[in-house]
Backbone of each chain as nested JSON, in Angstrom:
{
  "chains": [
    {"id": "A", "residues": [
      {"number": 1, "name": "MET", "atoms": {"N": [-29.771, 8.375, 17.554], "CA": [-29.83, 8.317, 16.105], "C": [-29.018, 10.423, 15.962]}},
      {"number": 2, "name": "ARG", "atoms": {"N": [-27.603, 10.571, 15.046], "CA": [-27.641, 11.446, 14.969], "C": [-27.441, 11.879, 13.494]}},
      {"number": 3, "name": "THR", "atoms": {"N": [-27.727, 12.853, 13.285], "CA": [-27.264, 13.064, 11.988], "C": [-26.374, 14.01, 11.145]}},
      {"number": 4, "name": "VAL", "atoms": {"N": [-26.001, 13.609, 10.606], "CA": [-24.55, 13.96, 9.875], "C": [-24.075, 15.118, 8.813]}},
      {"number": 5, "name": "ARG", "atoms": {"N": [-24.159, 16.09, 8.246], "CA": [-24.364, 16.395, 6.918], "C": [-22.929, 16.532, 6.139]}},
      {"number": 6, "name": "VAL", "atoms": {"N": [-22.758, 16.535, 4.842], "CA": [-21.352, 16.348, 4.119], "C": [-21.874, 16.612, 2.803]}},
      {"number": 7, "name": "VAL", "atoms": {"N": [-20.761, 17.64, 2.845], "CA": [-20.889, 18.398, 1.477], "C": [-19.776, 18.053, 0.818]}},
      {"number": 8, "name": "ILE", "atoms": {"N": [-19.578, 18.013, -0.66], "CA": [-18.654, 17.249, -1.456], "C": [-18.773, 18.236, -2.535]}},
      {"number": 9, "name": "THR", "atoms": {"N": [-17.492, 18.865, -2.882], "CA": [-17.237, 19.695, -3.941], "C": [-16.239, 19.456, -4.571]}},
      {"number": 10, "name": "LEU", "atoms": {"N": [-16.25, 19.809, -5.917], "CA": [-14.448, 19.666, -6.772], "C": [-13.549, 20.44, -6.188]}},
      {"number": 11, "name": "LYS", "atoms": {"N": [-12.546, 19.956, -5.951], "CA": [-11.418, 20.805, -6.01], "C": [-11.169, 21.849, -6.552]}},
      {"number": 12, "name": "PRO", "atoms": {"N": [-10.643, 23.298, -7.011], "CA": [-10.129, 24.249, -7.522], "C": [-9.626, 23.567, -8.062]}},
      {"number": 13, "name": "GLY", "atoms": {"N": [-10.245, 23.511, -9.547], "CA": [-9.18, 24.428, -11.135], "C": [-9.477, 22.789, -11.465]}},
      {"number": 14, "name": "VAL", "atoms": {"N": [-10.961, 21.594, -10.583], "CA": [-10.48, 20.447, -11.513], "C": [-12.072, 21.274, -12.511]}},
      {"number": 15, "name": "LEU", "atoms": {"N": [-12.516, 20.524, -13.944], "CA": [-13.588, 21.095, -14.543], "C": [-15.186, 20.938, -13.753]}},
      {"number": 16, "name": "ASP", "atoms": {"N": [-15.626, 21.654, -13.714], "CA": [-17.199, 21.321, -13.291], "C": [-18.047, 21.506, -14.129]}},
      {"number": 17, "name": "ALA", "atoms": {"N": [-18.176, 20.554, -15.514], "CA": [-18.849, 20.79, -16.477], "C": [-21.069, 20.845, -15.71]}},
      {"number": 18, "name": "PRO", "atoms": {"N": [-21.177, 20.376, -15.428], "CA": [-22.449, 20.352, -14.405], "C": [-22.493, 22.151, -14.518]}},
      {"number": 19, "name": "GLY", "atoms": {"N": [-21.843, 22.591, -13.401], "CA": [-22.012, 24.097, -12.843], "C": [-21.675, 24.966, -13.739]}},
      {"number": 20, "name": "GLN", "atoms": {"N": [-20.739, 24.545, -15.143], "CA": [-20.968, 25.469, -15.992], "C": [-22.242, 25.45, -17.161]}},
      {"number": 21, "name": "ALA", "atoms": {"N": [-23.057, 24.367, -17.278], "CA": [-24.505, 24.063, -17.624], "C": [-25.416, 25.138, -17.128]}},
      {"number": 22, "name": "ILE", "atoms": {"N": [-24.952, 24.65, -15.67], "CA": [-26.193, 25.49, -14.766], "C": [-26.113, 26.834, -14.841]}},
      {"number": 23, "name": "ARG", "atoms": {"N": [-24.949, 27.028, -15.552], "CA": [-24.59, 28.504, -15.319], "C": [-24.803, 29.233, -16.765]}},
      {"number": 24, "name": "GLN", "atoms": {"N": [-24.961, 28.343, -17.409], "CA": [-25.713, 28.425, -19.33], "C": [-27.03, 28.972, -18.678]}},
      {"number": 25, "name": "GLY", "atoms": {"N": [-27.139, 28.046, -18.418], "CA": [-29.22, 27.934, -18.106], "C": [-29.563, 29.435, -17.631]}},
      {"number": 26, "name": "LEU", "atoms": {"N": [-28.925, 29.706, -16.303], "CA": [-29.125, 30.388, -15.783], "C": [-28.581, 32.005, -16.431]}},
      {"number": 27, "name": "ARG", "atoms": {"N": [-27.884, 31.926, -17.152], "CA": [-27.495, 33.145, -17.695], "C": [-28.93, 33.288, -19.093]}},
      {"number": 28, "name": "ALA", "atoms": {"N": [-29.091, 32.313, -19.774], "CA": [-30.277, 32.43, -20.92], "C": [-31.6, 32.747, -20.18]}},
      {"number": 29, "name": "LEU", "atoms": {"N": [-31.377, 32.541, -18.926], "CA": [-33.218, 32.708, -18.386], "C": [-33.044, 34.471, -18.108]}},
      {"number": 30, "name": "GLY", "atoms": {"N": [-32.102, 34.422, -18.386], "CA": [-31.062, 36.393, -18.242], "C": [-31.182, 36.84, -16.682]}},
      {"number": 31, "name": "PHE", "atoms": {"N": [-30.414, 35.866, -16.02], "CA": [-29.899, 35.766, -14.583], "C": [-28.602, 36.353, -14.592]}},
      {"number": 32, "name": "ALA", "atoms": {"N": [-28.022, 37.447, -14.15], "CA": [-26.528, 37.787, -13.796], "C": [-25.888, 36.664, -12.757]}},
      {"number": 33, "name": "VAL", "atoms": {"N": [-25.197, 35.711, -13.911], "CA": [-24.305, 34.981, -12.774], "C": [-23.212, 34.903, -13.024]}},
      {"number": 34, "name": "ASP", "atoms": {"N": [-21.667, 35.163, -12.638], "CA": [-20.635, 35.2, -12.739], "C": [-20.175, 33.337, -12.61]}},
      {"number": 35, "name": "GLU", "atoms": {"N": [-20.496, 32.464, -11.789], "CA": [-20.137, 31.311, -11.841], "C": [-20.773, 30.519, -10.814]}},
      {"number": 36, "name": "VAL", "atoms": {"N": [-20.714, 29.329, -11.4], "CA": [-21.466, 28.342, -10.32], "C": [-20.324, 26.899, -10.354]}},
      {"number": 37, "name": "ARG", "atoms": {"N": [-20.512, 26.473, -9.084], "CA": [-19.855, 25.5, -8.72], "C": [-20.809, 23.912, -8.563]}},
      {"number": 38, "name": "ALA", "atoms": {"N": [-20.575, 23.384, -9.033], "CA": [-21.74, 21.849, -8.289], "C": [-21.329, 21.058, -7.153]}},
      {"number": 39, "name": "GLY", "atoms": {"N": [-21.76, 20.614, -6.325], "CA": [-21.589, 19.845, -5.065], "C": [-22.504, 18.934, -5.161]}},
      {"number": 40, "name": "LYS", "atoms": {"N": [-22.044, 17.685, -3.973], "CA": [-23.326, 17.333, -4.065], "C": [-23.531, 17.167, -2.281]}},
      {"number": 41, "name": "TYR", "atoms": {"N": [-24.697, 16.789, -2.027], "CA": [-24.817, 17.011, -0.242], "C": [-25.687, 16.208, 0.3]}},
      {"number": 42, "name": "LEU", "atoms": {"N": [-25.07, 15.103, 1.534], "CA": [-25.554, 14.409, 1.884], "C": [-26.182, 14.674, 3.371]}},
      {"number": 43, "name": "GLU", "atoms": {"N": [-27.508, 13.868, 3.473], "CA": [-27.325, 14.218, 5.293], "C": [-27.583, 12.11, 5.22]}},
      {"number": 44, "name": "LEU", "atoms": {"N": [-26.816, 12.21, 6.505], "CA": [-26.168, 10.824, 7.136], "C": [-26.886, 10.489, 8.269]}},
      {"number": 45, "name": "ALA", "atoms": {"N": [-28.041, 9.495, 8.914], "CA": [-28.289, 9.451, 10.189], "C": [-27.367, 7.954, 10.727]}},
      {"number": 46, "name": "LEU", "atoms": {"N": [-26.897, 8.431, 11.144], "CA": [-25.796, 7.36, 12.208], "C": [-26.452, 6.586, 13.794]}},
      {"number": 47, "name": "PRO", "atoms": {"N": [-26.403, 5.664, 13.46], "CA": [-26.768, 4.928, 15.248], "C": [-25.716, 5.788, 16.254]}},
      {"number": 48, "name": "HIS", "atoms": {"N": [-26.465, 6.289, 17.737], "CA": [-25.067, 6.357, 18.003], "C": [-23.714, 6.194, 18.226]}},
      {"number": 49, "name": "GLY", "atoms": {"N": [-22.886, 6.763, 17.776], "CA": [-20.867, 6.3, 18.55], "C": [-20.757, 5.089, 17.347]}},
      {"number": 50, "name": "ALA", "atoms": {"N": [-21.391, 5.069, 15.447], "CA": [-20.952, 4.495, 15.249], "C": [-20.721, 5.386, 14.132]}},
      {"number": 51, "name": "GLY", "atoms": {"N": [-19.883, 5.102, 13.283], "CA": [-19.959, 5.425, 11.964], "C": [-18.378, 6.977, 11.638]}},
      {"number": 52, "name": "ASP", "atoms": {"N": [-17.424, 6.474, 11.491], "CA": [-16.765, 7.778, 10.873], "C": [-16.717, 8.135, 9.801]}},
      {"number": 53, "name": "VAL", "atoms": {"N": [-17.373, 9.243, 9.448], "CA": [-17.791, 9.756, 8.316], "C": [-16.263, 10.351, 7.605]}},
      {"number": 54, "name": "GLU", "atoms": {"N": [-15.684, 10.535, 8.235], "CA": [-14.613, 10.828, 7.406], "C": [-13.993, 9.76, 6.161]}},
      {"number": 55, "name": "GLU", "atoms": {"N": [-13.721, 8.443, 7.349], "CA": [-13.67, 7.881, 6.639], "C": [-14.38, 7.04, 5.214]}},
      {"number": 56, "name": "MET", "atoms": {"N": [-16.07, 7.465, 5.291], "CA": [-16.635, 7.084, 4.803], "C": [-16.157, 8.039, 3.603]}},
      {"number": 57, "name": "CYS", "atoms": {"N": [-16.467, 9.36, 3.707], "CA": [-15.745, 10.178, 2.91], "C": [-14.985, 9.923, 1.596]}},
      {"number": 58, "name": "ALA", "atoms": {"N": [-13.811, 9.297, 2.335], "CA": [-12.605, 9.133, 2.272], "C": [-12.692, 7.635, 1.269]}},
      {"number": 59, "name": "ARG", "atoms": {"N": [-13.348, 6.501, 1.794], "CA": [-13.354, 5.456, 1.176], "C": [-14.318, 5.431, -0.385]}},
      {"number": 60, "name": "PHE", "atoms": {"N": [-15.5, 6.178, 0.37], "CA": [-16.548, 5.281, -0.535], "C": [-17.694, 7.153, -1.416]}},
      {"number": 61, "name": "LEU", "atoms": {"N": [-18.029, 7.843, -0.814], "CA": [-18.776, 8.754, -0.77], "C": [-17.792, 10.014, -2.151]}},
      {"number": 62, "name": "ALA", "atoms": {"N": [-16.651, 9.956, -1.859], "CA": [-16.231, 11.223, -2.531], "C": [-14.885, 10.576, -3.498]}},
      {"number": 63, "name": "ASN", "atoms": {"N": [-14.478, 11.211, -4.424], "CA": [-13.108, 10.983, -4.703], "C": [-12.056, 11.624, -4.366]}},
      {"number": 64, "name": "PRO", "atoms": {"N": [-11.194, 11.391, -3.383], "CA": [-10.249, 12.204, -3.387], "C": [-9.119, 12.853, -3.607]}},
      {"number": 65, "name": "LEU", "atoms": {"N": [-8.945, 12.232, -4.803], "CA": [-8.118, 12.841, -5.749], "C": [-8.74, 14.343, -6.473]}},
      {"number": 66, "name": "ILE", "atoms": {"N": [-10.001, 14.499, -6.538], "CA": [-10.151, 15.384, -7.239], "C": [-11.746, 16.905, -6.699]}},
      {"number": 67, "name": "GLU", "atoms": {"N": [-12.027, 15.678, -5.593], "CA": [-12.809, 16.53, -4.268], "C": [-12.718, 16.641, -3.647]}},
      {"number": 68, "name": "THR", "atoms": {"N": [-13.254, 17.692, -2.431], "CA": [-12.915, 17.82, -1.413], "C": [-14.297, 17.957, -0.753]}},
      {"number": 69, "name": "TRP", "atoms": {"N": [-13.992, 17.466, 0.799], "CA": [-15.696, 17.389, 1.792], "C": [-15.247, 18.01, 2.882]}},
      {"number": 70, "name": "ARG", "atoms": {"N": [-16.979, 18.668, 3.244], "CA": [-16.623, 19.093, 4.779], "C": [-17.915, 18.887, 5.374]}},
      {"number": 71, "name": "ILE", "atoms": {"N": [-17.79, 17.952, 6.755], "CA": [-18.93, 17.601, 7.18], "C": [-18.762, 18.262, 8.482]}},
      {"number": 72, "name": "GLU", "atoms": {"N": [-20.511, 18.423, 8.682], "CA": [-21.244, 19.491, 9.539], "C": [-22.027, 18.537, 10.817]}},
      {"number": 73, "name": "GLU", "atoms": {"N": [-21.58, 18.027, 11.695], "CA": [-23.06, 17.39, 12.689], "C": [-24.208, 18.509, 12.746]}},
      {"number": 74, "name": "GLY", "atoms": {"N": [-25.2, 17.794, 12.408], "CA": [-26.409, 18.887, 12.495], "C": [-27.164, 18.154, 13.55]}},
      {"number": 75, "name": "GLU", "atoms": {"N": [-27.443, 19.518, 13.693], "CA": [-29.14, 19.682, 14.85], "C": [-30.446, 20.074, 13.835]}},
      {"number": 76, "name": "ARG", "atoms": {"N": [-30.113, 19.949, 13.086], "CA": [-31.344, 20.238, 11.753], "C": [-31.727, 19.249, 11.583]}},
      {"number": 77, "name": "GLN", "atoms": {"N": [-33.925, 19.167, 11.119], "CA": [-34.672, 17.907, 11.4], "C": [-34.215, 17.128, 9.885]}},
      {"number": 78, "name": "MET", "atoms": {"N": [-33.541, 15.904, 9.788], "CA": [-33.452, 14.809, 8.579], "C": [-34.998, 14.833, 8.024]}},
      {"number": 79, "name": "ALA", "atoms": {"N": [-34.793, 14.953, 6.266], "CA": [-36.445, 15.416, 6.081], "C": [-36.067, 13.502, 5.379]}},
      {"number": 80, "name": "THR", "atoms": {"N": [-37.152, 12.821, 6.513], "CA": [-37.128, 11.37, 6.322], "C": [-38.191, 10.715, 5.287]}},
      {"number": 81, "name": "ALA", "atoms": {"N": [-37.762, 9.86, 4.788], "CA": [-38.458, 9.313, 3.477], "C": [-39.705, 8.965, 4.176]}},
      {"number": 82, "name": "GLY", "atoms": {"N": [-39.73, 8.767, 5.654], "CA": [-41.277, 8.418, 6.24], "C": [-42.216, 9.637, 6.554]}},
      {"number": 83, "name": "GLY", "atoms": {"N": [-41.924, 10.61, 6.06], "CA": [-42.868, 12.28, 5.979], "C": [-43.822, 12.097, 5.237]}},
      {"number": 84, "name": "THR", "atoms": {"N": [-44.578, 12.601, 5.087], "CA": [-45.44, 13.308, 4.202], "C": [-44.482, 14.436, 3.325]}},
      {"number": 85, "name": "ALA", "atoms": {"N": [-45.193, 14.074, 1.404], "CA": [-44.895, 15.474, 1.032], "C": [-45.865, 16.622, 1.427]}},
      {"number": 86, "name": "GLU", "atoms": {"N": [-44.839, 17.703, 1.061], "CA": [-45.757, 18.919, 1.638], "C": [-46.767, 19.468, 0.651]}}
    ]},
    {"id": "B", "residues": [
      {"number": 1, "name": "MET", "atoms": {"N": [-18.702, 41.097, -5.854], "CA": [-18.645, 39.619, -6.315], "C": [-19.358, 39.222, -5.074]}},
      {"number": 2, "name": "ARG", "atoms": {"N": [-20.575, 38.525, -4.622], "CA": [-20.646, 38.319, -3.521], "C": [-20.684, 36.499, -3.864]}},
      {"number": 3, "name": "THR", "atoms": {"N": [-20.841, 35.218, -3.043], "CA": [-20.914, 34.054, -3.064], "C": [-22.191, 33.823, -2.211]}},
      {"number": 4, "name": "VAL", "atoms": {"N": [-22.766, 32.934, -2.994], "CA": [-24.721, 32.055, -2.158], "C": [-24.528, 31.159, -2.781]}},
      {"number": 5, "name": "ARG", "atoms": {"N": [-24.453, 30.107, -1.453], "CA": [-24.539, 28.667, -1.51], "C": [-26.086, 28.272, -1.187]}},
      {"number": 6, "name": "VAL", "atoms": {"N": [-26.112, 27.413, -2.224], "CA": [-27.81, 27.057, -2.62], "C": [-27.998, 25.439, -1.888]}},
      {"number": 7, "name": "VAL", "atoms": {"N": [-29.041, 24.884, -0.973], "CA": [-28.814, 23.385, -0.49], "C": [-29.944, 22.903, -1.083]}},
      {"number": 8, "name": "ILE", "atoms": {"N": [-29.887, 22.01, -1.996], "CA": [-31.123, 21.667, -2.652], "C": [-31.674, 19.858, -2.116]}},
      {"number": 9, "name": "THR", "atoms": {"N": [-32.569, 19.898, -1.811], "CA": [-33.129, 18.495, -1.143], "C": [-34.292, 18.159, -1.621]}},
      {"number": 10, "name": "LEU", "atoms": {"N": [-34.748, 16.644, -1.313], "CA": [-35.886, 16.229, -1.803], "C": [-36.752, 16.923, -0.628]}},
      {"number": 11, "name": "LYS", "atoms": {"N": [-37.522, 16.787, -0.861], "CA": [-39.055, 16.87, 0.012], "C": [-39.136, 15.486, 0.827]}},
      {"number": 12, "name": "PRO", "atoms": {"N": [-39.667, 15.959, 2.187], "CA": [-39.79, 14.39, 3.024], "C": [-40.843, 13.735, 2.174]}},
      {"number": 13, "name": "GLY", "atoms": {"N": [-40.751, 12.405, 2.395], "CA": [-41.394, 11.373, 1.164], "C": [-41.421, 11.342, -0.309]}},
      {"number": 14, "name": "VAL", "atoms": {"N": [-40.663, 11.956, -0.348], "CA": [-40.292, 11.755, -1.923], "C": [-39.358, 10.379, -1.803]}},
      {"number": 15, "name": "LEU", "atoms": {"N": [-39.48, 9.615, -2.868], "CA": [-38.724, 8.645, -2.663], "C": [-37.311, 8.815, -3.803]}},
      {"number": 16, "name": "ASP", "atoms": {"N": [-35.994, 8.673, -2.496], "CA": [-34.623, 9.073, -2.878], "C": [-33.725, 8.012, -3.612]}},
      {"number": 17, "name": "ALA", "atoms": {"N": [-33.925, 7.684, -4.385], "CA": [-33.14, 6.66, -4.77], "C": [-31.311, 6.342, -4.885]}},
      {"number": 18, "name": "PRO", "atoms": {"N": [-30.936, 7.848, -5.058], "CA": [-29.409, 7.429, -4.705], "C": [-29.02, 7.853, -3.198]}},
      {"number": 19, "name": "GLY", "atoms": {"N": [-29.772, 8.359, -2.586], "CA": [-29.99, 8.142, -1.302], "C": [-29.983, 6.392, -0.964]}},
      {"number": 20, "name": "GLN", "atoms": {"N": [-30.444, 6.064, -0.968], "CA": [-31.088, 4.658, -0.586], "C": [-29.6, 3.946, -1.49]}},
      {"number": 21, "name": "ALA", "atoms": {"N": [-29.268, 4.094, -2.518], "CA": [-28.187, 3.216, -3.033], "C": [-26.62, 3.472, -2.353]}},
      {"number": 22, "name": "ILE", "atoms": {"N": [-26.707, 4.783, -1.716], "CA": [-25.914, 5.202, -1.035], "C": [-25.332, 4.524, 0.753]}},
      {"number": 23, "name": "ARG", "atoms": {"N": [-26.858, 4.506, 1.048], "CA": [-26.81, 3.465, 2.045], "C": [-26.417, 2.4, 1.842]}},
      {"number": 24, "name": "GLN", "atoms": {"N": [-26.778, 1.513, 0.781], "CA": [-27.013, 0.284, 0.851], "C": [-25.051, -0.244, 0.678]}},
      {"number": 25, "name": "GLY", "atoms": {"N": [-24.243, 1.286, -0.308], "CA": [-22.871, 0.849, -0.422], "C": [-22.307, 1.091, 0.706]}},
      {"number": 26, "name": "LEU", "atoms": {"N": [-22.531, 1.816, 1.475], "CA": [-22.141, 2.433, 2.948], "C": [-21.985, 0.995, 3.603]}},
      {"number": 27, "name": "ARG", "atoms": {"N": [-23.453, 0.389, 3.897], "CA": [-23.511, -1.262, 4.31], "C": [-22.692, -2.035, 3.719]}},
      {"number": 28, "name": "ALA", "atoms": {"N": [-22.578, -2.125, 2.729], "CA": [-21.293, -3.301, 2.031], "C": [-20.068, -3.119, 2.38]}},
      {"number": 29, "name": "LEU", "atoms": {"N": [-19.922, -1.565, 3.008], "CA": [-18.556, -2.025, 3.322], "C": [-18.161, -1.729, 4.809]}},
      {"number": 30, "name": "GLY", "atoms": {"N": [-19.56, -2.449, 5.283], "CA": [-18.908, -2.65, 7.062], "C": [-19.596, -1.388, 7.905]}},
      {"number": 31, "name": "PHE", "atoms": {"N": [-19.89, 0.231, 7.015], "CA": [-20.726, 0.837, 7.789], "C": [-22.073, 1.22, 8.201]}},
      {"number": 32, "name": "ALA", "atoms": {"N": [-22.039, 1.103, 10.033], "CA": [-23.36, 1.108, 10.192], "C": [-24.17, 2.883, 9.556]}},
      {"number": 33, "name": "VAL", "atoms": {"N": [-25.046, 2.876, 9.249], "CA": [-26.229, 3.748, 9.171], "C": [-27.033, 3.551, 8.76]}},
      {"number": 34, "name": "ASP", "atoms": {"N": [-28.019, 4.368, 9.29], "CA": [-29.659, 4.303, 9.199], "C": [-30.427, 4.735, 7.65]}},
      {"number": 35, "name": "GLU", "atoms": {"N": [-29.597, 5.893, 7.323], "CA": [-30.491, 6.345, 6.514], "C": [-29.697, 7.455, 5.784]}},
      {"number": 36, "name": "VAL", "atoms": {"N": [-30.172, 7.662, 4.313], "CA": [-29.517, 8.793, 3.702], "C": [-30.008, 9.028, 2.635]}},
      {"number": 37, "name": "ARG", "atoms": {"N": [-29.824, 10.6, 2.769], "CA": [-30.521, 11.126, 2.341], "C": [-29.359, 12.253, 1.246]}},
      {"number": 38, "name": "ALA", "atoms": {"N": [-29.865, 12.515, -0.297], "CA": [-29.002, 12.737, -1.269], "C": [-29.576, 14.222, -1.46]}},
      {"number": 39, "name": "GLY", "atoms": {"N": [-28.363, 15.424, -1.51], "CA": [-29.421, 16.205, -2.569], "C": [-27.867, 16.919, -3.302]}},
      {"number": 40, "name": "LYS", "atoms": {"N": [-28.178, 18.394, -3.433], "CA": [-27.265, 18.585, -4.308], "C": [-26.907, 20.199, -3.705]}},
      {"number": 41, "name": "TYR", "atoms": {"N": [-25.548, 20.533, -4.07], "CA": [-25.112, 21.678, -4.113], "C": [-24.743, 22.769, -4.686]}},
      {"number": 42, "name": "LEU", "atoms": {"N": [-24.959, 23.958, -4.609], "CA": [-24.48, 24.817, -5.454], "C": [-23.925, 26.02, -4.958]}},
      {"number": 43, "name": "GLU", "atoms": {"N": [-22.457, 26.334, -5.406], "CA": [-22.203, 27.869, -5.067], "C": [-22.351, 28.638, -5.737]}},
      {"number": 44, "name": "LEU", "atoms": {"N": [-22.562, 29.869, -6.572], "CA": [-23.135, 30.959, -6.772], "C": [-22.464, 32.448, -6.875]}},
      {"number": 45, "name": "ALA", "atoms": {"N": [-21.291, 32.269, -7.773], "CA": [-20.801, 34.155, -7.773], "C": [-21.618, 35.095, -8.583]}},
      {"number": 46, "name": "LEU", "atoms": {"N": [-21.988, 35.864, -7.733], "CA": [-23.203, 36.748, -7.97], "C": [-22.176, 37.905, -8.43]}},
      {"number": 47, "name": "PRO", "atoms": {"N": [-22.498, 38.942, -9.678], "CA": [-22.117, 40.068, -9.533], "C": [-23.249, 40.869, -8.306]}},
      {"number": 48, "name": "HIS", "atoms": {"N": [-22.142, 42.091, -7.837], "CA": [-23.372, 43.207, -6.194], "C": [-24.218, 43.324, -7.004]}},
      {"number": 49, "name": "GLY", "atoms": {"N": [-25.102, 43.046, -6.561], "CA": [-26.971, 44.035, -6.815], "C": [-27.204, 43.376, -7.299]}},
      {"number": 50, "name": "ALA", "atoms": {"N": [-26.862, 41.879, -7.922], "CA": [-27.573, 40.759, -9.069], "C": [-27.943, 39.96, -8.379]}},
      {"number": 51, "name": "GLY", "atoms": {"N": [-29.268, 39.214, -8.978], "CA": [-29.568, 37.827, -8.646], "C": [-30.499, 37.918, -7.787]}},
      {"number": 52, "name": "ASP", "atoms": {"N": [-32.129, 37.429, -7.703], "CA": [-32.732, 36.842, -7.524], "C": [-32.66, 35.488, -6.609]}},
      {"number": 53, "name": "VAL", "atoms": {"N": [-31.894, 34.82, -5.92], "CA": [-31.331, 33.415, -5.6], "C": [-32.894, 32.502, -5.383]}},
      {"number": 54, "name": "GLU", "atoms": {"N": [-33.702, 33.484, -4.765], "CA": [-34.913, 32.563, -4.689], "C": [-35.599, 32.099, -5.942]}},
      {"number": 55, "name": "GLU", "atoms": {"N": [-35.624, 33.183, -6.651], "CA": [-36.07, 32.982, -8.287], "C": [-35.593, 31.96, -9.162]}},
      {"number": 56, "name": "MET", "atoms": {"N": [-33.996, 32.14, -8.742], "CA": [-33.527, 30.962, -9.525], "C": [-33.871, 30.075, -9.724]}},
      {"number": 57, "name": "CYS", "atoms": {"N": [-34.288, 29.426, -8.271], "CA": [-34.208, 27.978, -7.604], "C": [-35.418, 27.602, -7.532]}},
      {"number": 58, "name": "ALA", "atoms": {"N": [-36.105, 28.484, -7.778], "CA": [-38.226, 28.073, -8.1], "C": [-38.229, 27.807, -9.5]}},
      {"number": 59, "name": "ARG", "atoms": {"N": [-37.426, 28.717, -9.96], "CA": [-37.87, 28.782, -11.933], "C": [-36.742, 27.738, -12.813]}},
      {"number": 60, "name": "PHE", "atoms": {"N": [-35.501, 27.937, -12.204], "CA": [-34.423, 26.875, -12.847], "C": [-33.942, 25.594, -12.181]}},
      {"number": 61, "name": "LEU", "atoms": {"N": [-33.474, 26.238, -10.645], "CA": [-32.669, 25.246, -10.036], "C": [-32.984, 23.813, -9.333]}},
      {"number": 62, "name": "ALA", "atoms": {"N": [-34.014, 24.31, -9.317], "CA": [-34.806, 23.009, -8.444], "C": [-36.096, 22.896, -8.631]}},
      {"number": 63, "name": "ASN", "atoms": {"N": [-36.735, 21.799, -8.254], "CA": [-38.512, 21.019, -9.079], "C": [-39.349, 21.861, -7.434]}},
      {"number": 64, "name": "PRO", "atoms": {"N": [-39.981, 22.755, -7.728], "CA": [-40.615, 22.953, -6.388], "C": [-41.607, 22.019, -6.187]}},
      {"number": 65, "name": "LEU", "atoms": {"N": [-42.347, 21.7, -6.898], "CA": [-43.125, 20.162, -6.859], "C": [-42.264, 19.002, -5.818]}},
      {"number": 66, "name": "ILE", "atoms": {"N": [-41.267, 18.979, -6.118], "CA": [-40.689, 17.471, -5.379], "C": [-39.214, 18.219, -4.363]}},
      {"number": 67, "name": "GLU", "atoms": {"N": [-38.955, 19.47, -4.306], "CA": [-37.791, 19.747, -3.375], "C": [-37.807, 21.04, -2.818]}},
      {"number": 68, "name": "THR", "atoms": {"N": [-36.708, 20.931, -2.148], "CA": [-37.342, 22.054, -1.182], "C": [-35.85, 23.003, -1.259]}},
      {"number": 69, "name": "TRP", "atoms": {"N": [-35.352, 24.119, -1.009], "CA": [-34.222, 25.016, -0.851], "C": [-33.632, 25.375, 0.083]}},
      {"number": 70, "name": "ARG", "atoms": {"N": [-32.434, 25.545, 0.775], "CA": [-32.1, 26.726, 1.107], "C": [-30.89, 27.789, 0.637]}},
      {"number": 71, "name": "ILE", "atoms": {"N": [-30.772, 29.07, 1.155], "CA": [-30.032, 29.858, 0.568], "C": [-29.328, 30.167, 1.754]}},
      {"number": 72, "name": "GLU", "atoms": {"N": [-28.295, 30.169, 1.231], "CA": [-26.895, 30.843, 2.638], "C": [-26.299, 31.637, 1.845]}},
      {"number": 73, "name": "GLU", "atoms": {"N": [-26.395, 33.294, 2.147], "CA": [-25.096, 33.86, 2.029], "C": [-23.681, 33.622, 2.698]}},
      {"number": 74, "name": "GLY", "atoms": {"N": [-22.733, 33.313, 1.778], "CA": [-21.484, 32.814, 2.237], "C": [-20.286, 33.655, 2.228]}},
      {"number": 75, "name": "GLU", "atoms": {"N": [-19.468, 33.417, 3.423], "CA": [-18.217, 34.496, 3.19], "C": [-17.388, 33.286, 2.308]}},
      {"number": 76, "name": "ARG", "atoms": {"N": [-17.346, 32.049, 2.722], "CA": [-16.714, 30.848, 2.38], "C": [-16.127, 31.06, 0.93]}},
      {"number": 77, "name": "GLN", "atoms": {"N": [-14.62, 30.705, 0.75], "CA": [-13.698, 30.826, -0.304], "C": [-14.699, 29.79, -1.485]}},
      {"number": 78, "name": "MET", "atoms": {"N": [-14.53, 30.868, -2.487], "CA": [-15.638, 29.302, -3.682], "C": [-14.529, 28.991, -4.072]}},
      {"number": 79, "name": "ALA", "atoms": {"N": [-14.465, 27.809, -4.475], "CA": [-13.075, 26.937, -5.275], "C": [-13.185, 27.272, -6.704]}},
      {"number": 80, "name": "THR", "atoms": {"N": [-12.509, 28.206, -7.906], "CA": [-12.934, 29.0, -8.528], "C": [-12.052, 28.213, -9.402]}},
      {"number": 81, "name": "ALA", "atoms": {"N": [-12.527, 27.99, -10.893], "CA": [-11.598, 26.888, -11.807], "C": [-10.446, 27.292, -12.137]}},
      {"number": 82, "name": "GLY", "atoms": {"N": [-10.014, 28.936, -11.849], "CA": [-9.065, 29.35, -12.213], "C": [-8.284, 28.847, -11.486]}},
      {"number": 83, "name": "GLY", "atoms": {"N": [-8.205, 28.231, -9.867], "CA": [-6.848, 28.203, -9.427], "C": [-6.4, 26.408, -9.804]}},
      {"number": 84, "name": "THR", "atoms": {"N": [-5.434, 26.02, -9.041], "CA": [-4.815, 24.957, -9.13], "C": [-5.548, 23.793, -8.503]}},
      {"number": 85, "name": "ALA", "atoms": {"N": [-5.341, 22.587, -8.704], "CA": [-6.022, 21.088, -7.732], "C": [-5.159, 21.316, -6.887]}},
      {"number": 86, "name": "GLU", "atoms": {"N": [-4.794, 20.628, -5.786], "CA": [-4.476, 20.799, -4.401], "C": [-3.571, 19.131, -4.885]}}
    ]}
  ]
}
């Protein structure tokens, strides 16, 4: 089993309403912040030899019209559902 | 201005309903995937010398009861809202 990390972000120029709301919230709390862009983060546990992650992104995980993604083969430990909360 | 990337993920053992839904969707499309964990990704543009990102996460961006986060000082180019869509 291998772990792949996917980061999906809006393309430049696409309105990021959640990012703007987060920026507003941070500023209301007194934090100095110029801009916030929000995105999605996914950790996929894949069987060995399986899965074209690029195709998963293009067909299902992201919207290629407005989003870009980057794929990182990861050695980081996955937070599995079988673990216990800290 | 410096860019900081924040990845927020659910702690191990916390039910990840979006992750399960994404896994189901991938499998329905024929992709072999064992598990999916979903999280949030944020890019913050901060003024120089400003902002304790750790405190932002603990107080506002994440829920410390059920989520963990990691903070990466980034050299990656931020996808600013002023740009044009590709």
